N, C-alpha and C positions, 0 to 999 in steps of 0.2 A: 504494500500500500504506500501511497505518497501522502506525506503529512507536511503541510506548510506551516511555518511558525513565525509569528511576529517577534523578532529579536532586537528591536531598536534600542533596548536599554542594556545590551551587552557592550559596555564601553570599558576599554582597558584602563585599569587603575581608577575607575570612577563608578564602581558598583555601589549603589545604595540598596535599601531593603528589597525592592522589587527586582533590581538587577541581580542581587545575590540569589533570590528565589529562582530566577530564570536560569542563571548559571548552574546552580547546584542541581536543579531538577533535570534540565536538558542534557547536561554532561552525563548523567546516569542513564536517562531514558534511551538516548541514541546508542549507547554502548550495550545496554541490555536487550535492545531490539534491533539487531542488525538485519533482520528480515524486512524491515521497513526503510524507505528512503525519506530523509528529512530535508526540507528546503528552508534554510534560515533566511528570513527577509530583514536585511539591515537597511537603515536609512542613510548610510554614509559608508565610506571605506572602513572595513572591519579588521580586527586583529585576528591573525591566524590561530591564536590560542583558543578562540571560540569555535573553531571547526574541530569538533571533538573526535570525530571518527570518519572512516571512509564513506559511510552512508549519509554524510552531511554535505549538501551542496549549498554554498553561500550565494546569495543573490542581493544585489543592491537595488532597492526601489527608491524612486525619487518622488518628492524632494526631501531633504533632511527635515525631520519632524520635531522642531523645538519651539513652535509658536502655534497658537490656535489656528491661524489660517493655513499654516503648513501642515499641522495635524490633519486638517480636513483634506487637503490635497493628497497627502501621503496615504491616508486610509480609504478615501473615496475614489482615488484615481490610481495612485502609484501601486498599491497592493493589488487591487483588482486587475490591473494590467498584467502584473506578473502571474497572478493566479490563472488567468486565461491561458497563459503559455504552459504553466506547470500542470494544470488540470489535477489538483490534489483530491484525495478522498476525504480530507479533513483539514480544517484550518484551526490552529491553536494560537491563542494570544495569552501571554503570561502577564500582561500589564493592564488589562481591562478594556483597551481600545480595540475595536473591530470595525471593518467596513459595514455599513448599514444596508448595502444593496447586493450582498452575496446571494447568488441563486444556485440552488442545488448543491451547495457545499455545506456539510455539517460543520458547526462551530462549537469549540470548547473555549469559553472565556473565563479567565481567572480575574476576579474582582477582589481586590485586597481590602478596601474599606470605602465607606461613603462619608468621609470626614467633611467634605465640602457641603453636604446636605445639612449637617448639624451645626457646622461652624463656618458659615460663609465669610466670616472675618479672617479666616486663615488664608483666603485666596486674595492675593494683593491686587491682581488685575481683573477688571470687570469682564474683559473679553474671555479670560480663562474660565471664570465662574459661569458666564453665559454658555460657553461651550459645554462644560460639564452638565449644566442643568438641561440643556437641549438634547445632548447625545447619550448620556449614560443610561437614561431610561430606555432608549432604543437599543443600546448594547445589551442590556440585561434581558429585555423582552424578546430580542431576535436571536439570541444565542440558543443553540440546541441544548446545551448543558453548561452550567456554571460551576466553577470550583472557587472556594474562598478559604481563608486561612484561620478562621475561628467560627465557633458556633454563634458568637455575638454578631459577626458580620453576616452569617447565613440568615439569621433572623431579621437583621436590618434590611438586607436585600429583599427578602420576602415582604416585609412591611412597607417599604418605600416604593417598590416597583411591582408588587403583586405577582412575583414569580413564585410558582408552587415550590414548597420546601422539597418536594420529591425530585425537583430538577436541580437542586443545589447540593454539592458535596463539600465537606470540610476536609481540607488537606493542610494540616498544621505546618508551619515553618519548622526548620531545623536549626542546627548550629554547626559551624565549621569545625571539623575534627581537630583543628590546630589549637583550640582552646582547652587548656588543661591546667592543673595547679602547679605551682612552683615551690621549691624548697625555701625555707626561711633565708638561707644564704643567697639564693637567687632573688628573692624579694628585696632583700637589703641592697643588692646591686642595682635593681631597678629604681628604688627610691633614691639611691645616691646619684643616679643619672638624671632623674626627672624632677625630684622634689627636695633636693638638698638633704636627703636622708630622712625626711619626715613622712609620717603616715598621712593618708589622703583619702578623700571621697572622690569618686569618679563619675563623671557624666559622659555618655557616649551618644551621639546622634547628630543629625543635621540641625544646625542652629536656626530654629524656626519657632514662631510663636506657639505652634502646636506642642512643642517639646517642653514648654513651661520653664525655660531656663531663668527667666526673670524671677520667678518665685523661688527657684532653687538658690539663686544668688541671695535673695532676701533671707532665706532660711539659713544659709551658711553664715551670713553676717550675724544673725541672731545666735546661732550655735557658738560662734567665736566669742560673742559677748558673754555667753553663759559659761563657757569652758576656758580655763587657762591652759591653752594647748598651742602647739606649733602646727596643727593640722592644716593641710592644704586642700583645695578643691581643684582637681584636674579636669579640664574640659577638652574633649576630643570631638571635633566636628567642623565641617565647612561653614565659614561665617557668611554664607550667601545672603541670609536675611538678618544680619546682625543689627543694622540700623533700626532705630525706633525704641520701643520699650526695653528690649534686651540690653542694648548699649546704654541707654539712659540709666537703667537700674545698676548696671556695672559701674558706671562713672560715679555714682553717689554711694557706692559701698564703702563702709568704714574699713573693711579688710580686703579690699580688692588686690592688694599686693600679695595676698595669700592665694589668689586664684592664678592657676597656670594654664594658659591657653595654648594648646598644642596643634590646633587645626586638624585637618584630615591626616590620618596616619594609616600606614599599611597594616595588614592583618597581623604580621609578625610582631609589630610594636604593640598593637592593641592587646594581643595575647598576654604580653608581659604586664601591661597596665591593669588589665582585668585581674590577673592572678595576684597582684601585689597590693590591691586596693583594700581599704578597710571595709568599704561597701560601695556598690553601685547605687547612684541616686537617679532613678528613671521615673520621675513623677509627671509623665505626659498628661496632656488634657484629653487626648484622643488617640487611640491606636487600633488598627485592625488586628494586630498580633503583639508585636513588641519583641523583636529578635534579641536585643541586648539582655533581656531577662534570662533567656535560655543560655546565652553565651556566658553570663556570669555564673549560672549554675554549673556549667562545665569547667569553668576556671576555679570553682569552689570559693566564690566570693559572695558575701551576704548582699541582699537586694532590698532596696526601698522602691516601691512602685505604687501606682495609683489604683484606687478602688473603683475606677470607672471603665467603661467600654470593655475591651477584651482582656485587659491586664489581669484581673482576678482569675479569669479562666486559665491563663497561662501560668501564673505564679502559684495558684493553689494556696497551700498553707506554708509555702517555703519562702515567703517574703513578708516584709512589713508593708501593709496596705495603708495608704494615706489618702486624704482628700487633697487633690492637687491644687485646689484653690485656697487651702489653708496653710499659710506659711508656718503657723505654730505647730501643726501636725508634722510637717516635714522636718522642722527643727527638732521636735521631740523624738522622731525616729532616728535622726542622726545622733542625738545625744545618747539614746538607748544603745545603739550599736557601737558607739564609742566607749561607753562605760561598762557595758555588761557583756563580758567575753563568753559567758556560758550561754546566754541567749543568742548571741551572734553565731556560736558554733552549732547551736541547735538548728538554726535556719540553714546553715551550710549543709548539715547532715540531711535535712529534708530536701534541699536542692539536689543532692546526689541521687535521691530517689526520683524526684520530679523530672529530672533531665532525661530520663529514659523514655519519656513519653514523646520526645521531640528529636527527630534526627532527619537529615536530608534523605537518607535511604528510604525512610518511611514516607516522607513527603513525595518523593519521586514515584514510589509504588502506588500511593493513593491517587496521584495525578494520572498515572497510567491507567488505573482502574476506571477513572472518569472517562478517559479517552476510549477505552474499550467498550464502555456502555454505549458510546455513540457509534463507534465503528461496527 
């Protein structure tokens, strides 16, 4: 069979959450199913590292899709043009976007979350919000079958777009196998390199209003006022949406000199930072899944996360759950994990159990099961 795949988010050294999902799932699926031919549809010149196996044929469809007008041209003209030549038995999209005028081609669409429905303030450009509002209902209703990364989002898609629950499958995200614990000596070396030898809390994620970094800054400031400690806050993430409330909050922090901004980092560096942190602080306002929670479980690091959307579903009883809008709750959680070693170790132990529920092997298997239901 021929399977065409939207792979526009496979970008060398620029993989975010959905990009990692695409990479981890597709690299496994194509190798496990050599009997099928896969056509990867890129929107620009691709890196050969994403051509995972001999049964993958890379194709560049035009134009590059990085703006609503170009999204429209790419998905409504560029991809259909290539599909007419390929004549696939199925079209798979791992990022939610699909052509709306496909005829006689079954479609599996992976929709990761509907944050733009609940928080339009997270979308900075009106053209982007209008595109989402117009086309995502069409994507959801025209797909033959939908996969999503949490039961929370499955229910959300059903409620927002009236897609039958029987047409939506949950395929949880996984964690890169590179994440693992370090010895105390190795942790000390990491701290010496990045935090002047001090213990630290860790934030990982794209620096965006949705990630709630402003309240994490406020909570860290309050924590430092409460504790006589040299603790640091290490922030790892692209500063693309830094300006505004996040930057303003940072600039008025009393302890901003204790915040270490590292920008985007490679996985190998992230592994060391996770495994050496006192705790991960991942108090997002909205998540379809929350991959850093599982990465921290694998690195055997305690987790503070939010009690909203999908995060309790992922964290279970293995994390401190907080109201992300409450600075005092985030502060209290940081203080608890800083001062109570027994409690912190109990969370890490629960994380060792919890992490077995999430692996990219399982994700790829579940996604393939969805594909098979359609094929």
